[in-house]
C-alpha positions as CSV (number, residue, x, y, z in Angstrom):
1,M,30.7,9.1,4.5
2,P,28.6,6.0,3.8
3,N,26.0,6.2,1.0
4,V,22.4,7.3,1.4
5,L,19.4,5.5,-0.1
6,V,16.4,7.5,-1.4
7,F,12.9,6.1,-2.0
8,A,12.0,7.8,-5.2
9,E,8.2,7.9,-5.1
10,T,6.3,7.4,-8.4
11,R,2.7,7.5,-9.5
12,G,2.4,4.9,-12.2
13,T,5.7,5.2,-14.1
14,A,6.1,9.0,-13.5
15,L,8.2,10.5,-10.7
16,R,6.5,12.6,-8.0
17,K,7.8,16.0,-7.0
18,V,8.7,14.6,-3.6
19,A,11.1,12.1,-5.2
20,L,13.1,15.0,-6.6
21,E,13.0,16.9,-3.3
22,A,14.2,13.8,-1.4
23,T,17.0,13.2,-3.9
24,T,18.1,16.9,-3.6
25,A,18.1,16.6,0.2
26,A,20.2,13.4,0.0
27,R,22.7,15.1,-2.4
28,A,23.1,18.1,-0.1
29,F,23.4,15.8,2.9
30,V,26.3,13.6,1.5
31,D,28.1,16.5,0.0
32,A,28.1,18.4,3.3
33,A,29.2,15.3,5.1
34,G,32.3,15.1,2.9
35,G,31.3,12.6,0.2
36,G,29.4,9.5,-0.4
37,E,26.9,8.5,-3.1
38,V,23.1,8.9,-3.5
39,H,21.4,5.7,-4.5
40,A,17.7,6.2,-5.6
41,L,15.4,3.2,-5.5
42,V,12.3,3.1,-7.8
43,V,9.7,0.5,-7.2
44,G,6.8,0.1,-9.6
45,P,5.4,-1.5,-12.8
46,P,7.4,-2.4,-15.8
47,G,8.8,0.8,-17.5
48,V,9.3,2.7,-14.3
49,G,13.0,2.5,-14.7
50,A,12.9,5.1,-17.4
51,V,13.0,7.8,-14.7
52,A,16.7,7.0,-14.0
53,E,18.0,9.9,-16.2
54,Q,15.7,12.4,-14.5
55,L,16.9,11.3,-11.0
56,G,20.5,11.7,-12.2
57,Q,19.7,15.3,-13.1
58,Y,19.0,15.9,-9.4
59,G,22.0,14.2,-7.9
60,A,21.5,10.4,-7.9
61,D,24.7,8.5,-8.5
62,V,23.0,5.1,-8.8
63,V,19.4,4.3,-9.7
64,V,18.1,0.9,-8.6
65,T,14.9,-0.3,-10.2
66,A,12.6,-3.0,-8.9
67,E,9.8,-3.7,-11.4
68,H,6.9,-6.0,-11.2
69,A,3.7,-6.3,-13.2
70,G,1.7,-6.5,-10.0
71,L,2.7,-3.0,-8.9
72,A,0.4,-1.0,-11.3
73,N,-1.0,0.4,-8.0
74,F,1.0,1.3,-4.9
75,D,1.6,-1.7,-2.7
76,R,2.8,-0.6,0.8
77,E,4.0,-4.1,1.9
78,V,6.0,-4.8,-1.2
79,V,7.5,-1.3,-1.4
80,A,8.5,-1.3,2.3
81,S,10.0,-4.8,2.1
82,T,12.0,-3.9,-1.0
83,I,13.4,-0.6,0.5
84,A,14.4,-2.5,3.7
85,A,16.0,-5.3,1.7
86,R,18.1,-2.8,-0.3
87,A,19.0,-0.8,2.9
88,K,20.3,-4.0,4.6
89,A,22.3,-5.1,1.6
90,G,23.8,-1.7,0.8
91,G,25.2,-0.6,4.2
92,Y,23.6,2.8,4.0
93,R,23.9,5.7,6.6
94,A,20.3,6.8,6.0
95,V,17.1,6.0,4.1
96,I,15.4,9.2,2.9
97,T,11.8,9.4,1.8
98,G,9.3,12.2,1.3
99,F,6.7,12.8,4.0
100,S,3.9,12.2,1.6
101,A,1.0,9.8,1.8
102,Q,3.3,7.0,0.6
103,G,6.2,8.1,2.7
104,R,4.2,8.3,5.8
105,D,2.9,4.8,5.1
106,V,6.2,3.0,4.2
107,G,8.6,5.0,6.4
108,P,7.6,3.5,9.8
109,R,7.4,0.0,8.2
110,V,10.9,0.3,6.9
111,A,12.2,1.6,10.2
112,A,10.6,-1.4,12.0
113,K,12.0,-3.9,9.5
114,L,15.5,-2.3,10.0
115,D,15.1,-1.8,13.8
116,A,16.2,1.8,13.1
117,P,15.2,5.1,14.5
118,I,12.9,7.4,12.3
119,A,12.7,11.1,12.1
120,A,9.5,12.2,10.3
121,D,8.4,15.5,8.7
122,V,11.8,17.1,8.8
123,T,12.7,20.4,7.1
124,E,16.5,20.2,7.4
125,L,19.1,17.4,8.0
126,K,22.8,17.3,8.4
127,V,25.6,15.1,9.9
128,A,27.1,16.0,13.3
129,G,29.8,13.5,14.2
130,D,28.2,10.1,14.4
131,S,24.7,11.5,14.5
132,I,22.2,12.9,12.1
133,V,20.7,16.2,13.2
134,V,17.3,17.2,11.9
135,K,14.9,20.0,12.3
136,H,11.2,19.1,12.8
137,P,8.2,21.5,13.1
138,A,6.2,21.0,16.3
139,Y,3.2,22.5,18.1
140,A,1.3,23.1,14.9
141,N,4.4,24.7,13.3
142,K,4.8,27.2,16.1
143,V,8.3,26.0,17.0
144,S,11.1,24.1,15.2
145,A,12.6,21.2,17.3
146,T,16.1,20.0,16.7
147,L,16.5,16.3,17.0
148,E,19.7,14.2,17.2
149,V,19.2,10.8,15.7
150,K,21.9,8.2,16.7
151,G,22.7,4.8,15.4
152,P,24.4,3.4,12.3
153,L,21.2,3.7,10.2
154,A,18.3,6.1,10.3
155,V,15.1,6.6,8.3
156,V,14.3,10.3,7.6
157,S,11.2,11.6,5.8
158,V,11.4,15.1,4.4
159,R,8.4,17.5,4.5
160,P,7.0,18.2,1.0
161,S,8.2,21.6,-0.4
162,A,10.7,22.0,2.4
163,V,13.5,21.4,-0.1
164,T,13.5,23.0,-3.5
165,P,14.6,20.4,-6.2
166,S,17.9,21.6,-7.7
167,A,20.0,20.3,-10.5
168,A,23.2,18.4,-9.7
169,A,23.6,16.6,-13.0
170,R,25.1,13.2,-13.1
171,T,25.0,10.2,-15.4
172,P,23.7,7.6,-13.0
173,R,24.7,3.9,-12.9
174,T,21.7,1.7,-13.1
175,E,21.0,-1.5,-11.3
176,Q,18.0,-4.0,-11.3
177,M,16.7,-5.8,-8.3
178,A,13.8,-8.1,-7.6
179,V,11.0,-6.9,-5.4
180,A,11.4,-8.4,-1.9
181,A,7.8,-9.7,-1.6
182,D,5.1,-11.1,-3.8
183,P,2.4,-8.5,-4.6
184,G,-0.1,-11.3,-4.9
185,A,0.4,-12.2,-1.3
186,S,-0.1,-8.7,0.2
187,K,-2.7,-8.4,2.9
188,V,-3.9,-5.1,1.5
189,V,-4.7,-5.1,-2.2
190,V,-5.5,-1.9,-4.1
191,K,-8.1,-2.8,-6.7
192,E,-8.6,0.6,-8.3
193,M,-7.4,4.2,-7.9
194,L,-9.9,7.0,-8.6
195,E,-8.3,10.3,-9.5
196,G,-10.4,13.3,-8.4
197,G,-10.2,16.8,-9.9
198,K,-9.3,15.6,-13.4
199,G,-7.4,18.3,-15.3
200,K,-6.6,20.2,-12.1
201,I,-3.1,20.6,-10.7
202,D,-2.2,18.5,-7.7
203,L,-1.7,20.9,-4.9
204,G,1.3,19.0,-3.7
205,E,2.9,19.3,-7.2
206,A,2.0,23.0,-7.8
207,P,5.0,25.3,-8.2
208,V,3.0,28.2,-6.5
209,S,0.0,28.1,-4.2
210,V,-1.9,31.2,-3.1
211,A,-4.3,31.4,-0.1
212,G,-6.3,34.3,1.3
213,G,-8.0,34.9,4.6
214,R,-8.2,37.2,7.5
């Protein structure tokens, strides 16, 4: 079983919950397929590589860090180019991201750069022969569609909270790589990020959410 690459999403220098979910999904995927390694890629400002040990706790065998001072804010073009560059160099079977705001932005960009199929918003994934089989909610979550994704490489984005992060402790090997594009040359530049609801828990990161209605 070839290795799988995970885009480990961060905010600043901290991991997002979707990064742990994607890493857990990748670990289960390669283990069920009979072996292989999970390589997690972290792209961000200097210091972001400190999350390597945390990713190892959730099943990452290798943590690759691409740091640049120009990445204090999320840069979709640089992140997508760096993921694609690593995927091309590593000979991976799949690239797994979260289906978060960042994942929805970079996933299609990475698939286009790799000329690879993409399966978005999936809740389950497994290997079936030479294909990757995923389940994807459809018709406003009224049905669950089963999709067979063929080809040597596929991009898969996992629905937030569809996978529960679970410990699979390892001591990951660490690698450094340069970002694959200059943040200063990006067509879209984020000047400032304003965080709303200061002091409140991010709904996407909350361990429990309760809703009422009739």
